[in-house]
C-alpha positions as CSV (number, residue, x, y, z in Angstrom):
1,X,-20.5,89.6,22.4
2,X,-22.5,88.4,25.7
3,X,-26.4,88.9,25.6
4,X,-27.6,89.1,29.3
5,X,-30.4,86.2,29.9
6,X,-34.3,87.2,30.3
7,X,-34.2,86.3,34.0
8,X,-31.2,88.8,34.8
9,X,-32.2,92.9,34.8
10,X,-30.0,95.6,33.1
11,X,-27.7,97.4,35.3
12,X,-29.3,100.4,36.9
13,X,-33.3,98.9,36.6
14,X,-34.7,98.6,39.7
15,X,-36.3,95.2,40.8
16,X,-39.5,94.6,42.2
17,X,-39.7,92.3,45.0
18,X,-42.3,89.2,44.6
19,X,-45.8,89.8,46.5
20,X,-44.9,86.9,48.5
21,X,-41.7,88.4,49.8
22,X,-42.7,92.1,50.3
23,X,-46.0,90.4,52.2
24,X,-45.7,86.7,53.2
25,X,-49.0,85.3,54.6
26,X,-48.6,84.0,58.0
27,X,-50.4,81.1,59.7
28,X,-51.1,80.4,63.3
29,X,-52.3,76.8,65.0
30,X,-54.9,77.2,68.0
31,X,-54.7,74.3,70.0
32,X,-57.4,74.0,72.4
33,X,-60.2,70.8,73.3
34,X,-63.0,73.5,73.7
35,X,-64.4,74.9,70.2
36,X,-65.6,78.0,71.8
37,X,-62.5,79.3,73.0
38,X,-60.8,78.7,69.5
39,X,-63.5,80.9,67.9
40,X,-62.9,83.5,70.7
41,X,-59.2,83.4,69.4
42,X,-60.4,83.7,65.9
43,X,-62.3,86.6,66.7
44,X,-59.6,88.6,69.0
45,X,-56.8,87.9,66.4
46,X,-59.3,88.8,63.1
47,X,-58.0,92.5,62.8
48,X,-54.6,91.0,62.2
49,X,-53.9,89.8,58.4
50,X,-53.2,85.9,59.6
51,X,-54.5,82.8,59.0
52,X,-56.2,80.8,62.0
53,X,-55.9,76.9,62.0
54,X,-58.0,75.1,64.2
55,X,-57.4,71.6,66.1
56,X,-59.0,70.1,69.2
57,X,-56.5,68.0,70.7
58,X,-52.7,67.3,70.1
59,X,-53.0,64.9,67.9
60,X,-54.9,66.6,65.5
61,X,-52.1,69.4,65.8
62,X,-49.5,67.2,64.9
63,X,-51.3,66.6,61.9
64,X,-51.8,70.0,60.8
65,X,-48.3,70.4,61.3
66,X,-47.0,67.8,59.0
67,X,-48.7,69.6,56.2
68,X,-48.2,73.4,57.0
69,X,-45.7,75.7,58.5
70,X,-46.6,78.3,61.3
71,X,-45.6,81.7,62.3
72,X,-47.0,80.5,65.8
73,X,-48.9,77.9,67.9
74,X,-51.0,78.6,70.8
75,X,-51.6,76.0,72.9
76,X,-54.1,75.0,75.6
77,X,-52.1,73.6,78.7
78,X,-55.1,71.3,80.1
79,X,-56.3,69.3,77.3
80,X,-58.1,65.1,77.4
81,X,-55.3,62.1,76.1
82,X,-52.4,64.7,75.5
83,X,-52.2,67.6,77.6
84,X,-50.1,70.7,76.4
85,X,-46.7,70.1,77.7
86,X,-46.7,66.6,76.1
87,X,-47.7,68.2,72.7
88,X,-45.4,70.7,73.0
89,X,-42.4,68.1,73.5
90,X,-43.3,66.3,70.8
91,X,-43.4,69.4,68.7
92,X,-40.0,70.7,69.9
93,X,-38.4,66.9,69.1
94,X,-39.5,67.5,65.5
95,X,-36.5,69.4,63.6
96,X,-38.9,71.3,61.6
97,X,-40.7,72.5,64.4
98,X,-38.1,73.1,66.9
99,X,-37.7,77.2,66.1
100,X,-41.6,77.8,65.9
101,X,-42.9,80.1,69.1
102,X,-45.3,78.1,71.3
103,X,-47.4,80.2,73.7
104,X,-49.0,78.1,76.5
105,X,-53.2,79.3,77.2
106,X,-54.1,78.3,81.1
107,X,-57.6,78.9,82.6
108,X,-56.1,78.1,86.2
109,X,-53.2,79.4,88.4
110,X,-50.2,77.2,87.8
111,X,-47.3,76.8,90.3
112,X,-43.7,78.1,89.4
113,X,-42.4,74.5,89.0
114,X,-45.4,74.0,86.2
115,X,-44.2,77.4,84.4
116,X,-40.7,76.3,84.6
117,X,-42.1,72.8,82.7
118,X,-43.5,75.2,79.9
119,X,-40.2,76.9,79.2
120,X,-38.6,73.5,79.1
121,X,-40.5,71.8,76.9
122,X,-40.1,75.1,74.5
123,X,-42.7,77.3,75.4
124,X,-41.8,81.0,75.2
125,X,-44.9,82.7,77.0
126,X,-48.0,81.9,79.0
127,X,-51.4,83.6,78.9
128,X,-54.4,83.2,81.3
129,X,-57.7,82.8,80.6
130,X,-59.8,84.8,80.8
131,X,-57.6,86.0,77.7
132,X,-57.1,90.2,77.6
133,X,-57.6,90.7,73.9
134,X,-55.1,93.9,73.4
135,X,-52.5,91.6,75.1
136,X,-53.1,88.4,73.0
137,X,-52.9,90.5,69.9
138,X,-49.8,92.3,70.6
139,X,-47.9,89.6,71.5
140,X,-49.2,87.7,68.1
141,X,-48.2,90.6,66.2
142,X,-44.6,90.9,67.1
143,X,-44.1,86.9,66.5
144,X,-45.6,87.2,63.2
145,X,-43.5,90.2,62.4
146,X,-40.5,88.3,63.3
147,X,-42.0,85.0,61.4
148,X,-42.3,87.2,58.0
149,X,-38.9,88.8,58.5
150,X,-37.6,85.9,58.9
151,X,-39.1,84.7,55.8
152,X,-38.4,87.4,54.0
153,X,-34.3,87.3,54.9
154,X,-34.4,83.5,53.8
155,X,-35.8,83.9,50.3
156,X,-33.5,87.4,49.5
157,X,-30.4,85.6,50.5
158,X,-31.8,82.5,48.6
159,X,-31.9,85.0,45.5
160,X,-28.3,86.7,46.7
161,X,-27.0,82.9,46.4
162,X,-28.3,81.6,43.1
163,X,-27.4,85.5,41.3
164,X,-23.8,85.1,43.2
165,X,-23.4,81.6,41.4
166,X,-24.6,82.9,38.2
167,X,-22.1,85.6,38.1
168,X,-19.4,83.4,38.6
169,X,-20.1,80.8,35.9
170,X,-20.4,83.8,33.7
171,X,-17.1,85.3,34.6
172,X,-15.4,81.8,34.4
173,X,-17.2,81.8,30.6
174,X,-15.8,85.0,29.6
175,X,-12.6,84.4,30.8
176,X,-11.8,81.3,29.1
177,X,-13.3,82.8,26.1
178,X,-10.4,85.6,26.4
179,X,-7.8,83.3,27.4
180,X,-8.6,81.4,23.9
181,X,-8.7,84.7,22.1
182,X,-5.5,86.0,23.3
183,X,-3.4,82.4,22.6
184,X,-4.6,82.8,19.0
185,X,-3.1,86.4,18.7
186,X,-0.3,84.6,20.5
187,X,0.0,81.9,18.2
188,X,1.4,83.9,15.1
189,X,1.8,81.9,12.1
190,X,5.1,83.1,10.9
191,X,6.5,85.2,13.9
192,X,8.3,83.8,17.0
193,X,6.5,85.1,20.0
194,X,7.8,84.9,23.3
195,X,7.8,86.6,27.0
196,X,10.3,87.0,29.4
197,X,10.0,87.6,33.2
198,X,13.1,89.1,35.0
199,X,14.7,87.4,37.6
200,X,16.5,89.5,40.5
201,X,19.0,88.7,43.2
202,X,17.7,89.3,47.0
203,X,19.2,93.4,46.5
204,X,16.3,93.5,43.8
205,X,19.4,93.6,41.2
206,X,18.7,92.1,37.3
207,X,20.8,89.5,37.2
208,X,18.7,87.3,34.3
209,X,15.6,86.6,32.1
210,X,13.7,83.6,32.2
211,X,10.7,82.2,29.6
212,X,6.8,82.6,30.9
213,X,5.6,81.9,27.9
214,X,6.2,81.2,23.8
215,X,4.5,80.1,21.2
216,X,4.6,77.0,19.0
217,X,7.1,79.2,16.3
218,X,9.6,79.5,18.9
219,X,9.3,76.0,20.7
220,X,10.1,74.8,17.7
221,X,13.4,76.7,16.6
222,X,14.6,76.1,20.3
223,X,14.0,72.4,20.2
224,X,12.2,72.4,23.3
225,X,8.9,71.2,24.3
226,X,6.7,74.0,26.4
227,X,7.3,72.1,29.8
228,X,11.1,72.2,29.6
229,X,11.1,75.8,28.3
230,X,9.2,77.9,31.0
231,X,11.0,78.6,33.7
232,X,14.4,78.1,32.1
233,X,16.5,81.1,32.3
234,X,18.3,82.8,29.0
235,X,21.6,82.0,30.1
236,X,20.6,78.3,29.9
237,X,19.2,78.2,26.6
238,X,21.7,80.8,24.7
239,X,25.6,80.3,24.0
240,X,27.2,82.9,26.9
241,X,27.7,86.2,24.1
242,X,24.1,85.6,22.8
243,X,22.8,85.5,26.3
244,X,24.3,88.7,27.4
245,X,22.9,90.4,24.6
246,X,19.7,89.7,24.7
247,X,19.9,90.2,29.0
248,X,20.9,93.8,27.8
249,X,18.0,94.3,25.1
250,X,15.2,93.2,27.5
251,X,17.0,94.9,30.5
252,X,17.1,98.4,28.7
253,X,13.6,97.9,27.2
254,X,12.1,97.1,30.6
255,X,13.4,100.3,32.4
256,X,13.3,102.9,29.7
257,X,9.6,101.3,28.7
258,X,10.7,102.1,25.2
259,X,10.2,99.8,22.5
260,X,13.7,98.7,20.9
261,X,14.2,96.8,17.6
262,X,17.0,95.0,16.4
263,X,18.4,92.4,14.1
264,X,19.8,89.3,15.6
265,X,21.4,86.0,14.0
266,X,20.7,82.7,15.4
267,X,22.5,79.7,13.6
268,X,22.1,80.4,9.5
269,X,18.8,82.4,10.4
270,X,18.6,86.1,11.1
271,X,15.6,87.6,12.5
272,X,14.2,91.4,13.4
273,X,13.4,91.1,16.6
274,X,11.1,93.7,18.6
275,X,10.9,94.2,22.1
276,X,8.5,96.0,23.9
277,X,7.4,96.1,27.9
278,X,4.2,93.9,29.5
279,X,3.6,95.1,33.2
280,X,6.4,96.0,35.4
281,X,8.1,92.8,35.4
282,X,7.7,91.2,31.8
283,X,8.9,92.1,28.3
284,X,7.2,90.6,25.3
285,X,9.4,89.7,22.0
286,X,8.4,89.2,18.5
287,X,10.8,88.5,15.9
288,X,10.7,87.9,12.2
289,X,12.5,85.7,9.7
290,X,14.1,88.3,7.7
291,X,16.9,85.6,6.6
292,X,15.6,85.8,2.6
293,X,15.5,89.6,2.8
294,X,18.7,89.9,3.9
295,X,19.8,87.1,1.1
296,X,17.5,89.3,-1.5
297,X,19.5,92.4,-0.7
298,X,22.8,91.2,-1.3
299,X,21.4,89.8,-4.6
300,X,20.1,93.3,-5.3
301,X,23.4,95.4,-3.9
302,X,24.2,95.7,-7.7
303,X,21.5,98.2,-8.2
304,X,22.1,100.6,-5.0
305,X,18.8,102.8,-5.5
306,X,16.9,99.4,-6.2
307,X,18.1,98.2,-3.0
308,X,17.5,101.7,-0.9
309,X,13.9,101.5,-2.4
310,X,13.4,97.9,-1.0
311,X,14.7,98.0,2.1
312,X,12.3,101.5,2.8
313,X,9.1,99.6,1.6
314,X,10.3,96.1,4.1
315,X,11.3,98.6,6.9
316,X,7.5,100.6,6.5
317,X,6.0,96.8,6.3
318,X,7.8,96.0,9.7
319,X,7.2,99.2,11.7
320,X,3.6,98.9,10.7
321,X,3.4,95.2,11.9
322,X,5.2,96.6,14.9
323,X,3.1,99.1,15.8
324,X,0.4,96.9,15.1
325,X,1.4,94.2,17.8
326,X,2.0,96.8,20.4
327,X,-1.1,98.4,19.2
328,X,-3.1,95.2,19.9
329,X,-1.2,94.2,23.3
330,X,-2.6,97.3,24.2
331,X,-6.3,97.1,23.0
332,X,-6.7,93.8,24.4
333,X,-5.0,94.6,27.8
334,X,-7.0,97.7,28.5
335,X,-10.7,95.1,28.4
336,X,-8.8,92.7,30.3
337,X,-7.9,95.0,33.2
338,X,-11.3,95.9,32.9
339,X,-12.9,92.7,33.5
340,X,-10.3,91.6,36.3
341,X,-11.0,94.5,38.1
342,X,-14.8,93.9,37.7
343,X,-14.1,90.7,39.5
344,X,-12.3,91.8,42.2
345,X,-14.8,94.6,43.4
346,X,-17.7,92.1,42.8
347,X,-15.8,89.7,45.4
348,X,-16.6,92.4,47.7
349,X,-20.0,93.4,47.2
350,X,-23.0,91.6,47.9
351,X,-26.0,94.3,46.7
352,X,-28.0,93.2,43.7
353,X,-27.6,96.5,42.0
354,X,-24.0,96.5,42.2
355,X,-23.6,93.2,40.8
356,X,-25.8,93.9,37.9
357,X,-23.4,97.2,37.1
358,X,-20.2,94.7,37.3
359,X,-22.2,92.6,34.4
360,X,-22.3,95.5,32.8
361,X,-18.4,96.1,32.7
362,X,-17.7,92.5,31.5
363,X,-20.3,92.7,28.8
364,X,-19.0,96.0,27.3
365,X,-15.8,94.8,27.5
366,X,-15.6,91.4,26.0
367,X,-17.9,92.9,22.9
368,X,-14.9,95.2,22.4
369,X,-12.1,92.4,22.2
370,X,-15.1,90.8,19.9
371,X,-15.6,93.9,17.9
372,X,-11.4,94.3,17.4
373,X,-11.3,90.4,16.7
374,X,-13.8,91.0,13.8
375,X,-12.1,93.9,12.2
376,X,-9.2,91.8,12.0
377,X,-11.1,88.7,10.6
378,X,-12.4,90.9,7.8
379,X,-9.0,92.3,7.1
380,X,-7.9,88.9,6.4
381,X,-10.9,87.5,4.6
382,X,-10.6,90.3,2.3
383,X,-7.4,90.4,1.7
384,X,-7.3,86.6,0.9
385,X,-10.0,86.9,-1.4
386,X,-12.6,84.6,1.2
387,X,-15.8,87.4,1.3
388,X,-18.0,86.4,-1.1
389,X,-20.5,89.5,-1.8
390,X,-24.3,88.7,-2.2
391,X,-25.8,91.5,-3.9
392,X,-30.0,92.3,-4.0
393,X,-32.0,95.1,-4.2
394,X,-32.6,96.7,-1.2
395,X,-33.6,99.8,0.2
396,X,-30.9,102.2,1.5
397,X,-33.0,102.7,4.5
398,X,-33.2,99.1,5.7
399,X,-29.2,98.9,5.4
400,X,-29.3,102.3,7.6
401,X,-31.8,100.7,10.0
402,X,-29.7,97.8,10.2
403,X,-26.6,99.4,10.9
404,X,-28.5,101.8,13.9
405,X,-29.4,98.9,16.1
406,X,-25.4,98.3,16.0
407,X,-24.2,101.4,16.7
408,X,-27.0,102.2,19.2
409,X,-25.1,101.7,22.3
410,X,-22.3,103.3,21.0
411,X,-24.0,106.3,20.5
412,X,-26.1,106.1,24.0
413,X,-23.1,105.2,25.8
414,X,-21.1,108.6,24.4
415,X,-24.8,111.1,25.0
416,X,-24.0,111.9,21.2
417,X,-27.0,113.4,19.6
418,X,-27.9,111.6,16.0
419,X,-29.8,113.5,13.4
420,X,-31.3,111.8,10.6
421,X,-32.2,113.3,7.5
422,X,-33.7,110.5,5.2
423,X,-35.1,110.9,1.6
424,X,-38.6,111.3,0.9
425,X,-38.6,108.2,-1.5
426,X,-37.1,104.7,-1.3
427,X,-33.5,104.7,-2.8
428,X,-32.8,100.9,-4.3
429,X,-29.7,99.8,-4.8
430,X,-28.2,96.1,-5.7
431,X,-25.7,95.5,-2.7
432,X,-25.0,92.6,-0.3
433,X,-27.3,94.1,2.7
434,X,-25.2,92.9,5.6
435,X,-22.5,94.3,4.0
436,X,-23.4,98.0,3.1
437,X,-25.0,98.1,6.8
438,X,-21.6,97.2,8.1
439,X,-19.9,100.1,5.8
440,X,-22.4,102.5,7.7
441,X,-21.9,101.4,11.0
442,X,-18.2,101.4,10.6
443,X,-18.3,105.0,9.3
444,X,-20.7,105.6,12.7
445,X,-18.7,104.4,15.0
446,X,-15.7,105.8,13.7
447,X,-17.3,109.4,14.2
448,X,-19.0,108.1,17.6
449,X,-15.0,107.5,18.5
450,X,-13.5,110.8,17.2
451,X,-16.4,113.1,18.7
452,X,-16.1,114.2,22.5
453,X,-19.4,113.0,24.4
454,X,-22.6,115.2,24.0
455,X,-21.3,116.1,20.5
456,X,-23.9,116.1,17.1
457,X,-23.6,113.4,14.4
458,X,-25.7,114.0,11.3
459,X,-26.8,111.0,8.8
460,X,-27.9,112.0,5.5
461,X,-29.4,110.4,2.7
462,X,-29.9,112.0,-0.8
463,X,-29.8,110.9,-4.6
464,X,-27.7,111.9,-7.0
465,X,-28.2,111.6,-11.0
466,X,-27.4,108.0,-10.7
467,X,-26.4,107.4,-7.3
468,X,-27.7,107.0,-3.6
469,X,-25.6,108.8,-1.3
470,X,-25.2,108.8,2.7
471,X,-23.3,111.3,4.3
472,X,-22.5,111.3,7.7
473,X,-21.1,114.2,9.5
474,X,-19.5,114.7,13.0
475,X,-18.4,117.6,15.6
476,X,-15.3,115.4,16.4
477,X,-11.5,116.0,16.3
478,X,-11.5,116.5,12.3
479,X,-8.3,115.6,10.4
480,X,-5.5,117.3,9.2
481,X,-5.1,117.5,5.4
482,X,-2.1,115.3,5.1
483,X,-4.2,112.6,6.9
484,X,-7.4,112.7,4.4
485,X,-5.5,110.6,1.2
486,X,-4.4,108.0,3.8
487,X,-7.4,107.6,6.4
488,X,-8.4,104.8,4.5
489,X,-5.2,102.4,4.6
490,X,-5.0,99.8,6.7
491,X,-3.4,100.7,10.3
492,X,-3.4,104.4,9.6
493,X,-4.8,106.6,12.4
494,X,-4.4,110.3,13.1
495,X,-2.5,111.6,16.3
496,X,-3.3,109.5,19.5
497,X,-3.3,110.4,23.3
498,X,-0.7,107.8,25.3
499,X,-3.5,106.6,26.9
500,X,-5.6,105.5,23.9
501,X,-9.0,106.9,25.1
502,X,-10.3,106.6,21.6
503,X,-9.6,102.7,21.1
504,X,-9.4,100.8,17.5
505,X,-6.9,99.6,15.6
506,X,-7.4,101.7,12.5
507,X,-8.7,99.2,10.1
508,X,-12.8,99.9,10.2
509,X,-12.2,102.6,7.5
510,X,-9.9,100.2,5.2
511,X,-12.7,97.7,5.7
512,X,-15.2,100.1,4.9
513,X,-13.7,101.3,1.4
514,X,-13.0,97.6,0.7
515,X,-16.4,96.3,1.0
516,X,-17.3,99.4,-0.8
517,X,-15.6,98.6,-3.8
518,X,-16.3,94.8,-4.3
519,X,-20.2,96.2,-4.1
520,X,-19.5,98.6,-7.0
521,X,-19.2,101.5,-4.5
522,X,-17.2,104.0,-3.1
523,X,-16.4,105.7,0.1
524,X,-14.2,109.3,0.7
525,X,-13.5,111.5,3.6
526,X,-13.1,115.3,4.0
527,X,-12.9,117.8,7.1
528,X,-12.1,121.5,7.1
529,X,-9.4,120.8,9.8
530,X,-8.6,119.9,13.3
531,X,-11.1,120.0,15.7
532,X,-13.7,121.2,13.1
533,X,-15.6,117.5,12.7
534,X,-15.0,115.3,9.5
535,X,-17.4,113.8,6.7
536,X,-17.4,110.5,4.9
537,X,-19.6,110.0,2.2
538,X,-20.8,106.7,0.7
539,X,-22.3,106.5,-2.8
540,X,-23.4,103.5,-4.6
541,X,-25.5,102.9,-7.8
542,X,-29.1,103.1,-8.2
543,X,-31.3,100.1,-9.1
544,X,-34.2,99.8,-10.6
545,X,-37.0,101.1,-8.4
546,X,-39.2,98.1,-9.5
547,X,-39.8,95.5,-7.1
548,X,-40.4,91.7,-8.0
549,X,-43.9,90.6,-6.3
550,X,-43.5,88.8,-3.0
551,X,-46.2,86.4,-2.2
552,X,-48.0,87.7,1.1
553,X,-48.8,85.0,3.5
554,X,-50.2,87.0,6.7
555,X,-51.8,83.4,7.9
556,X,-48.9,81.8,7.9
557,X,-46.7,84.3,9.0
558,X,-48.7,84.7,12.3
559,X,-49.5,81.1,12.5
560,X,-48.3,79.6,15.7
561,X,-45.6,76.8,15.0
562,X,-43.4,74.7,17.5
563,X,-40.0,75.1,17.3
564,X,-37.2,73.5,18.5
565,X,-34.0,76.1,19.0
566,X,-30.5,74.0,19.0
567,X,-27.5,76.3,19.9
568,X,-24.8,75.2,22.4
569,X,-24.5,79.5,23.2
570,X,-27.3,79.3,25.5
571,X,-27.9,83.0,25.7
572,X,-28.5,83.3,22.1
573,X,-30.8,80.1,22.5
574,X,-32.7,81.5,25.2
575,X,-33.2,84.9,24.0
576,X,-34.2,83.8,20.2
577,X,-36.8,81.5,21.8
578,X,-38.1,84.2,23.8
579,X,-38.2,86.3,20.8
580,X,-40.4,83.5,19.3
581,X,-42.8,82.7,22.4
582,X,-43.7,86.8,21.8
583,X,-45.1,86.2,18.5
584,X,-47.3,83.2,20.0
585,X,-44.5,80.2,19.0
586,X,-44.2,77.3,20.9
587,X,-40.1,76.8,21.7
588,X,-38.1,74.2,23.3
589,X,-34.3,75.2,23.7
590,X,-31.5,72.3,23.2
591,X,-27.7,73.3,24.3
592,X,-26.4,70.3,22.0
593,X,-26.5,67.9,19.2
594,X,-27.7,64.9,21.4
595,X,-29.9,66.6,23.4
596,X,-32.3,68.2,20.4
597,X,-32.0,64.3,19.1
598,X,-33.5,63.0,22.1
599,X,-36.3,65.8,22.6
600,X,-36.9,66.3,18.9
601,X,-39.3,62.5,19.0
602,X,-41.7,64.2,21.7
603,X,-41.5,67.5,20.7
604,X,-42.5,67.0,17.1
605,X,-41.5,70.7,16.1
606,X,-42.8,72.1,13.2
607,X,-39.3,74.0,12.2
608,X,-36.1,73.6,13.9
609,X,-33.6,76.6,14.1
610,X,-29.9,74.6,14.0
611,X,-26.4,76.4,14.8
612,X,-23.9,74.5,12.7
613,X,-21.1,75.1,14.9
614,X,-22.3,72.6,17.7
615,X,-19.6,70.7,19.7
616,X,-19.1,66.9,19.4
617,X,-21.7,66.7,16.8
618,X,-21.8,69.3,14.1
619,X,-25.1,70.9,12.9
620,X,-24.9,68.8,9.3
621,X,-24.6,65.3,11.4
622,X,-27.5,66.6,13.6
623,X,-29.6,67.4,10.9
624,X,-29.1,63.9,8.9
625,X,-30.2,62.3,12.1
626,X,-33.1,64.7,12.7
627,X,-34.7,63.9,9.3
628,X,-34.6,60.1,10.0
629,X,-36.7,61.1,13.7
630,X,-38.8,64.0,12.5
631,X,-39.6,63.9,8.8
632,X,-42.1,66.7,9.0
633,X,-39.7,68.9,10.6
634,X,-38.4,72.1,8.3
635,X,-34.7,72.6,9.0
636,X,-32.8,75.8,9.0
637,X,-29.7,76.7,9.7
638,X,-29.2,79.9,12.1
639,X,-25.0,80.3,11.6
640,X,-21.9,82.2,11.2
641,X,-20.6,80.6,7.9
642,X,-22.4,82.3,5.1
643,X,-19.8,81.4,2.1
644,X,-21.4,79.3,-0.9
645,X,-20.0,76.6,-0.1
646,X,-21.4,76.7,3.4
647,X,-24.8,76.7,1.7
648,X,-24.2,74.0,-0.8
649,X,-23.0,71.8,2.3
650,X,-26.0,72.8,4.5
651,X,-28.6,71.9,1.6
652,X,-26.8,68.6,1.3
653,X,-27.4,68.3,4.6
654,X,-31.2,68.2,5.0
655,X,-31.7,72.0,5.3
656,X,-34.0,73.9,3.6
657,X,-33.0,77.2,4.6
658,X,-29.6,78.8,5.2
659,X,-29.4,82.1,7.5
660,X,-26.2,83.7,8.5
661,X,-26.2,85.7,11.8
662,X,-27.5,87.8,13.4
663,X,-30.7,87.3,12.2
664,X,-34.0,89.5,12.2
665,X,-37.2,88.1,13.7
666,X,-38.5,89.3,10.0
667,X,-35.7,87.1,8.2
668,X,-37.4,84.1,10.5
669,X,-40.9,84.9,9.6
670,X,-40.3,85.2,6.0
671,X,-38.7,81.7,5.9
672,X,-41.3,79.9,7.9
673,X,-43.7,81.4,5.2
674,X,-41.8,80.5,2.7
675,X,-41.2,77.0,4.1
676,X,-45.1,76.4,4.6
677,X,-46.1,77.6,1.1
């Protein structure tokens, strides 16, 4: 998820222009060898909001111009040594002053040739002595107004240019992250995935298909390099009989816009192939090697009933996997399309508030992609036993507060009315605070997705005999009775409209159930029926309300400290620095390990908040080198790696504390106080 920088206001916020933009201070250079006249000019112009600078000669005027810019020059024609014409000519020859307006002041009648000479050296007007105050003031005011408008336009133009440059950089980063995520999904560990693009003749008829992309498994099977395969036609890769079959299947999928599944043999291997359309001229192929399955079916043919049951189970597993691939393709294309649309619109916009709106679009869609991939990662970790629960005695309310921080933007976006009914006394449970908060957030997110905008969601806490209970009730679409027993199974969802406006992959509730069971709790669902809302109930065994005394170090927690923040994610580093600065800490940010080591000796930090997943030089190596440079600094790991092995490795690398993202300010301040004492 991309976090907006402190200097970038959120979409819809009015940006107050700085004072120097709203009301620039204009200066006027008055040049005359008679001080009395200069005083007269100042008196006449005193009613205008301008600064008058005097010069008694042309040379003195040139010195003044070297140190300051002027909106207007009022220049006497008749001066000793260097007259007004010579002074004007020298001013105009300098590129910095060539556009500064010059008004000549003369006390004698001049000829038309003299006037022409004045205009040739750069004057824009003449004023005769004695000066008429109203005329002088009106001319000066017009020229000062023009100067101020010019300054404002230059400042605003610089701001717009800077904002456009920053936006282009953010867009490029977002697109690179999206491409990396799509490539990671595309490179399935076992399946063969390829993208075919249609080839038409001059009349528009389909004559062949060519490879537009292919994952590593496909390249290895076909024995091609990527550069050799991409752009090659199907008729150039397969034997004629096999090629014609693939062409026919792809053409059918493109024309019908329907998913097609079939078995195909390639050499001594059998594949279960799924074809589904992507865009106006492409078809995606996902092939699973089912050679072993087919061999097993042949061996089990002696038991007809057993073979039928096995085939049904395998077919259901394959169908779920295929539906998941098609669903995932749809979900990823939605935010990708929004990013592309926002970029196209941005190229046509120049006003700042509209640019900020596009920033909001990019941010929301990238976050959406991130949540989808996070859920997928949790499913993978749980099924492989890679998630470790770290229970501690916590209050149920603290977990609720953490969950609300995560879900509040979605609830506000859909204008839901959230009602909280909390228990009068603290409800203590033994749970992993982050994971329990994730379960609550998943249920709130589910209610938000399936409740129409403006609907009601209620979160209620209560205590039963030996359990703390959270009930989340919504006024959403509800569930039919046959769906309720299966709602916590992977990829199971109710009926969805073709536009999939609610989003999601059907894995948030299964993740919630698995995490609750790992912590000794449970989650259930109920609904009166379709259109009547749903209720989800979390239950955790109550723990003892006795809490061990925690040392209170208010002085240490509030004492100002020098903090070095090291993170290659600039938004994360800058926002954390701003948060600590609010708490009166002195901060310095570094976006790479090398930069941190260079700045550490001169900054002499008390604490170093160090990300482990740094490029080029990871946090473990940075920590070991940092200890040699600033041995007095206390190193704290702030990272997404939170397994026991990760904590052990950070401790052996010199870290004195290990905090897992996201980290609250309270956690950081508590860690500071603990390390000091």
